[in-house]
C-alpha positions as CSV (number, residue, x, y, z in Angstrom):
1,M,-5.4,9.3,20.7
2,K,-4.3,10.3,24.2
3,P,-5.0,13.6,25.4
4,I,-2.1,16.7,24.8
5,F,-1.7,19.7,26.6
6,I,-1.6,23.1,24.3
7,E,1.3,24.0,25.9
8,D,3.2,20.5,25.3
9,I,2.3,20.8,21.3
10,I,3.5,24.9,21.3
11,K,7.2,23.0,22.3
12,A,7.0,20.2,19.8
13,V,6.3,22.1,16.9
14,N,8.3,24.9,17.8
15,G,5.3,27.5,17.1
16,C,4.1,30.6,19.3
17,I,0.6,31.5,20.3
18,N,-0.7,34.2,18.2
19,K,-1.8,36.5,21.2
20,N,-2.1,36.5,25.1
21,I,-3.8,33.6,25.7
22,N,-3.3,31.4,28.7
23,T,-2.9,27.9,27.6
24,D,-2.3,26.1,30.8
25,N,-4.4,23.3,31.2
26,I,-5.8,23.5,27.8
27,F,-5.7,19.7,25.9
28,I,-6.6,18.4,23.0
29,K,-8.2,14.8,22.1
30,N,-7.6,14.4,18.1
31,I,-6.0,15.6,15.1
32,S,-8.1,16.4,11.7
33,T,-6.7,17.6,8.6
34,D,-10.1,17.5,7.1
35,T,-12.8,20.1,8.6
36,R,-15.4,17.2,7.3
37,N,-14.1,15.0,10.0
38,V,-13.8,17.7,13.0
39,K,-14.9,17.4,16.2
40,K,-15.1,18.8,19.7
41,G,-11.8,18.8,21.2
42,D,-9.7,18.3,18.1
43,L,-6.3,20.6,17.1
44,F,-7.1,21.2,13.3
45,I,-3.7,21.5,10.8
46,P,-4.8,23.3,7.5
47,I,-3.1,21.8,5.3
48,I,-1.4,23.7,1.7
49,G,-2.2,21.5,-1.4
50,E,-1.8,21.9,-5.1
51,N,-4.9,22.9,-5.2
52,F,-6.6,23.9,-2.1
53,D,-6.0,26.0,1.2
54,G,-6.7,24.5,4.4
55,H,-7.0,27.6,5.6
56,N,-9.6,28.7,4.3
57,F,-11.6,26.6,6.5
58,I,-10.2,27.5,10.1
59,D,-13.3,29.5,11.0
60,E,-15.5,26.0,10.2
61,A,-12.8,24.2,12.6
62,F,-14.1,26.4,15.0
63,E,-17.4,26.5,14.4
64,K,-17.5,22.6,14.7
65,G,-15.7,22.6,18.1
66,A,-12.2,22.5,17.2
67,V,-10.0,23.9,21.1
68,A,-6.9,25.0,18.4
69,C,-5.4,25.2,15.3
70,F,-2.0,25.3,13.7
71,S,-1.7,28.2,10.6
72,Q,1.4,29.8,9.3
73,K,-0.9,32.6,7.6
74,E,-1.6,36.3,9.9
75,L,-5.3,34.9,11.8
76,K,-7.8,37.5,12.9
77,T,-9.0,35.5,16.0
78,N,-9.8,35.4,19.3
79,N,-9.6,31.2,19.8
80,I,-6.0,29.9,19.9
81,V,-4.0,29.8,17.0
82,I,-0.1,28.5,16.9
83,N,2.0,30.3,14.4
84,V,3.9,27.9,12.6
85,E,6.5,28.0,9.3
86,D,5.1,25.0,7.7
87,T,2.1,23.3,8.4
88,K,2.6,19.7,7.4
89,E,6.2,19.8,8.6
90,A,4.4,21.0,12.1
91,L,2.2,17.7,11.6
92,K,5.6,15.7,11.2
93,D,7.0,17.1,14.0
94,L,3.8,16.8,16.4
95,A,3.7,13.1,15.2
96,M,7.2,12.4,16.1
97,Y,6.3,13.9,19.4
98,Y,3.3,11.7,19.8
99,R,5.4,9.0,19.0
100,S,7.7,9.7,21.4
101,L,5.0,9.3,24.3
102,F,5.6,5.0,23.6
103,D,7.0,2.2,24.0
104,V,5.8,0.3,21.6
105,P,7.1,-1.6,18.9
106,V,7.2,0.1,15.2
107,V,6.8,-2.4,11.8
108,A,7.6,-0.6,9.0
109,L,7.6,-1.8,5.2
110,T,7.8,-0.4,1.9
111,G,8.8,-2.1,-1.8
112,S,7.3,-1.0,-5.2
113,A,4.5,-4.1,-4.9
114,G,3.2,-5.7,-2.7
115,K,3.3,-3.6,0.6
116,T,-0.2,-2.2,1.0
117,T,-1.3,-6.6,1.2
118,T,1.8,-7.4,3.1
119,K,0.6,-5.0,5.5
120,D,-2.5,-5.9,5.8
121,M,-1.7,-9.6,6.8
122,I,1.0,-8.4,9.1
123,A,-1.6,-6.5,10.9
124,S,-4.0,-9.7,10.6
125,C,-1.6,-12.0,12.5
126,L,-0.8,-9.7,15.2
127,A,-4.3,-8.7,15.8
128,I,-4.3,-11.9,17.3
129,K,-2.1,-11.3,19.6
130,Y,-2.1,-7.7,20.3
131,N,-3.5,-4.4,20.0
132,T,-2.6,-3.5,16.9
133,V,-2.3,0.1,15.1
134,K,-2.0,-0.2,11.3
135,T,-2.0,2.2,8.1
136,E,-5.6,2.2,6.7
137,G,-6.2,2.8,3.3
138,N,-3.6,4.7,1.5
139,F,-2.9,6.5,4.5
140,N,1.0,6.1,3.6
141,N,2.8,9.3,3.2
142,E,3.4,12.7,5.0
143,I,0.4,13.3,6.0
144,G,-1.3,9.7,6.2
145,L,1.5,8.3,8.2
146,P,1.7,10.7,11.1
147,L,-2.3,10.6,10.8
148,T,-2.1,6.7,11.9
149,I,0.9,8.0,14.6
150,F,-2.1,9.6,16.3
151,N,-4.4,6.8,16.4
152,I,-1.8,5.0,18.8
153,E,-3.4,4.4,22.5
154,E,-2.6,3.7,26.0
155,D,-3.3,0.3,25.6
156,T,-1.9,-0.1,21.7
157,E,0.7,-2.7,21.8
158,V,2.3,-2.8,18.0
159,V,1.8,-0.5,15.2
160,V,2.1,-1.8,11.5
161,L,2.9,1.5,9.0
162,E,3.0,1.6,4.7
163,M,5.4,3.7,3.9
164,G,5.1,5.4,0.4
165,M,7.1,8.0,-1.8
166,N,7.7,9.4,-5.7
167,H,10.5,10.8,-4.3
168,F,14.2,11.4,-2.7
169,G,13.9,12.2,0.5
170,E,10.2,10.8,1.3
171,I,11.0,8.0,3.5
172,C,13.5,9.2,5.4
173,A,11.4,11.6,6.6
174,L,8.6,9.1,7.0
175,S,11.1,6.5,8.8
176,K,11.9,9.5,11.2
177,I,8.9,10.2,12.5
178,A,8.0,6.4,13.0
179,K,11.5,5.2,14.9
180,P,10.8,1.3,12.9
181,D,11.8,-1.5,15.1
182,I,11.8,-3.6,12.2
183,A,11.6,-2.8,8.8
184,L,10.9,-4.5,5.6
185,I,11.5,-3.8,2.0
186,T,9.1,-6.5,-0.4
187,N,10.9,-5.5,-4.0
188,I,12.4,-2.9,-6.0
189,G,10.5,-2.6,-9.1
190,V,9.8,0.0,-11.4
191,A,7.1,2.4,-10.1
192,H,7.7,5.7,-9.7
193,I,11.2,5.5,-11.9
194,E,10.1,9.0,-13.8
195,N,10.7,10.7,-10.8
196,L,14.0,8.3,-9.0
197,G,15.7,7.7,-12.7
198,S,16.4,4.0,-12.1
199,R,15.9,0.6,-10.1
200,E,19.2,2.0,-8.4
201,G,17.2,5.3,-7.4
202,I,14.2,3.7,-6.1
203,L,16.3,1.4,-4.3
204,R,18.1,3.9,-2.5
205,A,14.7,5.3,-2.0
206,K,13.1,2.5,-0.6
207,Y,16.4,1.8,1.4
208,E,15.9,5.4,3.8
209,I,13.4,3.1,6.0
210,F,16.2,1.8,8.0
211,E,17.7,5.4,8.6
212,Y,16.2,5.3,12.0
213,L,15.4,2.2,12.2
214,K,16.3,1.4,16.0
215,P,19.7,0.1,17.6
216,N,19.3,-3.9,17.3
217,G,16.6,-3.3,14.7
218,I,15.5,-5.8,12.8
219,K,15.8,-5.6,9.1
220,I,13.9,-7.6,6.8
221,L,14.4,-8.2,2.5
222,N,13.0,-10.0,0.0
223,G,15.9,-12.8,-1.4
224,D,13.9,-13.8,-4.8
225,D,14.3,-9.7,-5.9
226,D,17.4,-9.1,-7.9
227,M,18.7,-5.8,-6.1
228,L,17.7,-6.8,-2.9
229,C,19.8,-10.0,-2.9
230,T,22.9,-8.5,-3.2
231,L,23.4,-6.5,-0.9
232,E,25.9,-6.9,1.7
233,E,24.5,-6.7,5.0
234,D,26.9,-5.8,8.0
235,N,23.6,-6.4,10.4
236,E,23.4,-9.6,11.7
237,R,19.6,-9.5,12.6
238,C,19.4,-8.5,8.7
239,Y,16.8,-11.6,7.5
240,F,15.6,-12.6,4.2
241,Y,12.6,-14.9,2.8
242,S,12.6,-16.5,-0.8
243,V,10.4,-18.4,-2.8
244,N,13.3,-19.6,-4.8
245,N,15.8,-20.4,-2.4
246,K,16.4,-21.9,0.9
247,T,16.6,-18.3,3.3
248,D,16.1,-18.1,6.6
249,A,12.1,-17.8,5.9
250,Y,11.5,-19.8,2.5
251,A,8.6,-21.9,1.8
252,T,8.1,-25.5,0.3
253,N,5.3,-27.9,-1.1
254,I,3.6,-24.7,-2.9
255,K,0.4,-26.2,-4.8
256,Q,-1.5,-23.5,-6.6
257,K,-5.4,-23.5,-6.4
258,G,-6.2,-21.7,-9.2
259,I,-9.2,-18.8,-8.2
260,D,-9.5,-20.2,-5.1
261,G,-5.7,-20.2,-3.3
262,I,-2.8,-21.3,-2.9
263,S,-1.0,-23.5,-0.4
264,A,2.5,-24.0,0.6
265,T,5.0,-25.0,4.1
266,I,6.1,-21.4,5.6
267,N,10.0,-22.6,7.0
268,Y,12.1,-20.1,9.4
269,F,14.6,-20.7,12.1
270,N,13.5,-24.6,12.5
271,K,9.6,-23.8,12.4
272,S,7.8,-24.7,9.7
273,F,3.5,-24.6,9.7
274,D,1.3,-25.5,6.8
275,V,-0.9,-23.0,5.4
276,D,-4.0,-22.5,3.3
277,L,-4.7,-18.8,1.8
278,K,-8.1,-17.9,0.3
279,I,-6.3,-15.8,-2.2
280,P,-4.7,-16.8,-4.9
281,G,-0.9,-16.2,-5.9
282,K,2.7,-17.7,-5.6
283,H,3.2,-13.8,-4.6
284,M,1.2,-14.5,-1.7
285,I,3.6,-17.0,-0.5
286,S,5.9,-14.2,-0.5
287,N,4.0,-12.1,1.6
288,S,3.6,-15.2,3.8
289,L,7.3,-15.4,4.1
290,A,7.8,-12.0,5.1
291,V,4.7,-12.3,7.5
292,A,6.6,-15.1,9.1
293,L,9.5,-13.3,10.2
294,V,7.7,-10.6,11.1
295,C,5.6,-12.1,13.6
296,N,8.4,-14.3,14.8
297,S,10.3,-11.2,16.0
298,L,7.5,-10.3,17.8
299,G,6.5,-13.3,19.3
300,L,4.1,-14.9,17.7
301,T,3.8,-18.5,17.2
302,E,3.5,-20.8,14.3
303,N,-0.2,-21.2,14.8
304,E,-1.3,-17.8,15.4
305,I,0.7,-17.0,12.4
306,K,-1.3,-19.5,10.4
307,K,-4.4,-18.2,11.9
308,G,-4.2,-14.6,10.9
309,L,-2.6,-15.9,7.4
310,E,-5.4,-18.3,6.7
311,T,-7.8,-15.6,8.3
312,F,-6.7,-12.5,5.9
313,K,-9.2,-11.0,3.2
314,S,-7.9,-8.4,0.4
315,S,-9.0,-5.4,0.1
316,K,-10.9,-4.1,-1.9
317,M,-10.0,-3.7,-5.3
318,R,-7.2,-5.4,-4.6
319,M,-7.0,-8.9,-5.5
320,D,-11.3,-8.8,-4.6
321,I,-12.3,-12.2,-6.4
322,I,-16.4,-11.2,-7.2
323,K,-18.0,-14.4,-8.7
324,T,-21.2,-14.2,-10.0
325,D,-23.6,-16.4,-11.8
326,N,-21.7,-15.5,-15.4
327,Y,-18.1,-14.6,-14.6
328,T,-15.4,-15.2,-11.8
329,V,-14.0,-11.1,-11.6
330,I,-10.3,-10.8,-10.3
331,N,-11.1,-6.7,-9.3
332,D,-6.9,-5.4,-8.9
333,V,-7.7,-1.9,-10.1
334,Y,-6.6,0.3,-7.2
335,N,-3.0,0.8,-8.6
336,A,-0.4,-1.1,-11.3
337,N,3.1,-1.7,-12.3
338,P,5.1,-3.8,-14.3
339,N,5.8,-6.6,-11.8
340,S,2.5,-6.2,-10.4
341,M,0.5,-7.0,-13.8
342,K,2.5,-10.4,-14.9
343,A,1.9,-11.7,-10.9
344,T,-2.1,-11.2,-12.0
345,L,-0.8,-12.6,-14.8
346,D,0.3,-15.4,-13.7
347,V,-3.1,-15.8,-11.5
348,L,-4.9,-15.5,-14.5
349,A,-3.0,-18.3,-16.1
350,N,-3.8,-20.8,-13.4
351,V,-7.0,-20.5,-13.7
352,S,-9.3,-23.3,-15.2
353,G,-12.1,-22.6,-17.9
354,R,-11.4,-19.2,-20.9
355,K,-9.5,-16.2,-19.3
356,V,-9.9,-12.2,-20.2
357,A,-7.4,-9.8,-19.1
358,I,-8.3,-6.1,-19.2
359,L,-5.8,-4.4,-18.4
360,G,-4.6,-0.6,-18.7
361,D,-2.1,1.7,-18.7
362,M,0.5,2.0,-16.0
363,F,1.7,5.7,-15.0
364,E,4.9,7.3,-13.8
365,L,7.3,5.3,-15.1
366,G,8.8,8.1,-17.6
367,S,10.6,7.7,-20.7
368,Y,11.1,4.1,-19.7
369,S,7.3,3.5,-20.1
370,N,6.8,2.6,-23.7
371,N,9.4,-0.4,-23.6
372,M,7.7,-1.5,-20.1
373,H,4.0,-1.5,-21.4
374,Y,5.3,-3.4,-24.4
375,D,7.3,-5.8,-22.1
376,V,3.9,-6.5,-20.2
377,G,2.0,-7.0,-23.5
378,K,4.5,-9.4,-24.5
379,Y,4.4,-11.7,-20.9
380,A,0.9,-11.5,-21.7
381,I,0.8,-13.1,-24.9
382,E,2.8,-15.9,-23.4
383,K,0.2,-16.8,-20.7
384,E,-1.7,-17.9,-23.3
385,I,-4.8,-15.6,-22.2
386,D,-7.6,-16.4,-24.4
387,E,-8.7,-12.4,-24.7
388,L,-7.0,-9.8,-24.4
389,I,-8.4,-6.3,-24.1
390,F,-5.7,-3.4,-23.6
391,I,-7.5,0.1,-22.5
392,G,-5.3,3.4,-22.9
393,D,-3.0,5.5,-24.8
394,N,-0.1,3.9,-23.3
395,S,-1.5,0.5,-23.5
396,Y,-0.7,0.8,-27.0
397,Y,2.8,-0.7,-26.5
398,M,1.0,-4.1,-25.0
399,L,-0.9,-4.2,-27.9
400,E,2.1,-4.1,-29.9
401,G,4.0,-6.2,-27.6
402,A,1.4,-9.0,-27.8
403,K,1.3,-9.1,-31.6
404,S,5.0,-9.7,-31.5
405,N,4.0,-13.2,-31.0
406,K,3.1,-14.8,-34.2
407,N,2.2,-17.6,-33.2
408,S,-0.1,-17.2,-30.1
409,K,-4.3,-18.6,-30.3
410,S,-5.2,-15.0,-28.1
411,N,-7.8,-12.7,-29.1
412,I,-6.1,-9.4,-29.1
413,N,-8.6,-6.3,-28.8
414,Y,-7.5,-2.5,-28.0
415,F,-9.9,0.5,-27.2
416,K,-8.3,3.8,-26.1
417,N,-10.5,4.1,-23.7
418,Q,-12.7,2.7,-21.0
419,D,-15.9,4.7,-22.8
420,D,-14.9,3.1,-26.3
421,F,-14.9,-0.7,-24.3
422,I,-17.9,-0.6,-22.4
423,K,-19.9,-0.1,-25.7
424,N,-18.4,-3.1,-27.2
425,I,-18.6,-5.5,-23.6
426,D,-21.2,-7.4,-25.1
427,K,-18.7,-9.0,-27.9
428,V,-15.6,-9.9,-25.6
429,L,-16.7,-11.1,-22.6
430,K,-18.5,-15.0,-22.5
431,Q,-20.7,-17.0,-20.0
432,G,-18.4,-18.6,-17.7
433,D,-15.0,-16.3,-18.4
434,T,-12.4,-15.4,-15.6
435,I,-12.0,-11.7,-15.4
436,L,-9.1,-9.8,-14.5
437,I,-9.2,-6.4,-14.6
438,K,-6.0,-4.6,-14.2
439,A,-4.5,-0.6,-13.9
440,S,-3.0,1.8,-12.6
441,R,-5.1,4.1,-10.8
442,G,-5.5,6.6,-12.3
443,M,-7.8,4.9,-15.0
444,K,-10.6,4.9,-12.9
445,L,-11.3,0.9,-14.0
446,E,-13.3,0.2,-11.5
447,N,-16.0,1.8,-13.7
448,T,-15.6,-1.1,-15.9
449,V,-15.9,-4.1,-13.2
450,D,-19.0,-2.1,-12.2
451,K,-20.4,-2.6,-15.7
452,I,-19.4,-6.1,-16.1
453,I,-21.6,-6.7,-12.6
454,R,-24.3,-4.6,-13.3
455,R,-24.4,-5.7,-16.7
456,E,-25.1,-9.3,-15.8
457,K,-28.1,-8.0,-13.1
458,N,-30.1,-6.5,-15.5
459,A,-29.2,-9.4,-17.4
460,V,-31.2,-11.5,-15.1
C-alpha cells in the first residue's frame, strides 16, 4: 500500500481528530480491520457486525503498533482516533479516495455463478504481461473490496475486482469505489433470489456494476444468458460472448475430455486461438470467451491469453479435482445454486466409468427453494448418474425430483444430514468411482470430501 498522511485520511472520510494532536507528517502504511493482522504503522478500522464489535479491540490494535484508528464511539485514549459517523462507510470512503490516487485500469465483474473462477482466469492471463492485483478469496463485499483496493501499489498495472451482493444497492456502492474501465456480468441466475424477489430483480442488482463505469468504458455480457442476451445497449463498446452463437466472441471445435478438461477454438474480432483447459466443463469455455474479450481490450495477444488460460488452476473447493488410488473426487463444495449444480452435473455426465453425485442443500432461494431443488433432482436423474445421494432438509425435494423419472436406472439415496451419510459411506461408494460433491457453503460438505480421502488412507 502507498503510505497516506493522516490529514488526507481525515479529509477523505470527513472525520475529526479526538483531541488536539499534531498529525502533521504522520502517515499510515496499511489498513487493517482485524487485530490478528495489525502491524506497526497500520490504521485500524473497527467494524461492527451482527455478533461482534471491532471497537472492543482498539486497545489491542494500538498495543500492536497501530498509528491511528477510526471510531464511531467516544473513546478515552491518548492515541490518534479519527471520529466518524460509521466506520464501515468511512472504510469505503477511504478506499474511494485511495483508488483516485492511481491511474490504473480496473476490471470489475459480477454474476450469479462463475464470477470467482472467471476473475481468477482473467487475473491469470493479465499476470502474464502486467503486475496484477486481484480479489483474493471471498473478499468481494463492502469490506473485502475496499481492502483489495488498498493492495494497489505504485507499480500496479491492472486491478481485477469481483463484486458480490445479496441486496439492492450493494454492487452500486462497490462500483462507486472501483470506477471500473471494464465491467462484466457472467450470468443472471437465482442466487439470492430470496432477497431480490425475482430474476428481474437480480438483473437489476447486477446491472448496478455499470453505474460508475468510466466514460468510454467497456461492457461485456454473456450472450448465452436468456436475460442478458436481450438487452439493447446503446454503448457501442458493449460486447457479447457465446458458446452457442456467433457473437463478438464465440467458440468452435469444442471437445470434452471427461475429467481431464476441455478444448476449443476461441474466436474474437478476427482473431482466434486453440485452448486446452485442464478444468472440465463447457462453462469453462464460456468463461474463457469472457476472458478473451477482457484481455484483448487490455492489449494481450492471442498467445498471452492462451498461456494464461492453459496454466490456470482452480481454487480450493471450486472444481478441485482430487485423484486418489481408489477415487476421483470433484470437490466443488464452496457454494451452489441451481445453475452451477447443473453445470457440474454436465461435467460428471461426460466422465467414463461409474459416476456418483453427492448433492446438498442450496440456500437463499426463498419461496422458490422447493421447486428449484426439485428441478435439480430431475435434471440429475436425466444425466444418468449411477449413484445419486441427496443430503439435507431442502434436498428432500431433489429426491422427489429424481424419483419423478420412473424409467431411471440410477440408485437414489437420501440422508437428512451429513453425519447420517458418513455413517453409511461404505454402502454407496465403490473403487474407481468418480464422485462429485457440491452444496451451498453452509452445508460444509468439505467434511465429506475429507472423510472420503481419509477413508482411503486408513484403508491402505
